[in-house]
C-alpha positions in Angstrom: 186.7 69.5 49.2 188.0 69.9 45.5 190.7 66.6 44.7 194.1 67.4 44.3 195.3 68.1 40.5 197.1 64.8 39.9 200.9 65.6 38.1 202.4 64.8 34.9 205.1 65.4 32.0 203.7 66.8 28.9 206.4 67.0 25.8 204.9 69.5 23.7 206.8 70.8 20.5 208.2 74.5 21.2 205.7 75.9 19.1 202.8 74.5 20.4 204.1 76.2 24.0 205.6 79.2 23.0 201.8 79.4 21.5 200.3 78.1 24.8 202.4 80.2 27.0 200.6 83.3 24.9 197.9 82.4 24.8 197.6 81.8 28.4 198.5 85.7 29.1 196.8 87.0 26.7 193.8 84.8 28.4 195.3 85.3 32.4 194.9 82.1 32.7 197.9 78.7 33.7 198.9 76.7 30.7 197.4 73.7 32.7 194.2 74.8 33.0 194.4 75.1 28.8 195.8 71.8 28.5 193.4 70.4 30.8 189.9 71.6 28.9 191.7 71.1 25.7 192.0 67.4 27.1 188.2 67.5 28.7 187.2 68.7 24.8 189.0 65.7 23.1 187.5 63.4 25.2 183.8 64.8 25.2 184.0 64.1 21.4 184.6 60.5 22.2 182.4 60.5 25.5 180.1 57.2 23.7 182.9 55.6 23.3 184.6 55.8 26.4 181.5 55.0 28.8 180.9 52.0 26.7 185.0 50.7 27.4 184.4 51.1 31.1 181.4 49.7 31.5 182.8 47.0 29.9 185.3 46.7 31.5 183.7 46.5 35.0 181.2 44.2 34.3 182.3 40.5 35.5 183.2 38.2 33.5 183.7 40.5 30.2 187.5 41.0 29.0 188.6 43.6 26.9 191.3 42.6 24.8 194.4 45.9 25.3 194.9 46.0 21.7 193.6 45.1 17.6 196.6 43.2 17.1 195.7 40.8 20.2 192.3 40.1 19.0 192.3 39.3 15.7 194.4 36.6 17.2 
């Protein structure tokens, strides 16, 4: 059984929306598919960093500050 998709609102520049819509038509995919793929590729680039953050935030007794400003105070 697959996990149901989460619904969200994304505000795109009109030119970007038009280009994505045309690309989706050209490759016979949905706009959501293209946006999901782009987001996965973006996150893949920093997967080590995100894995480390997940590990740190799930370790009992370790608190990770939410912003750089808080961590310098």
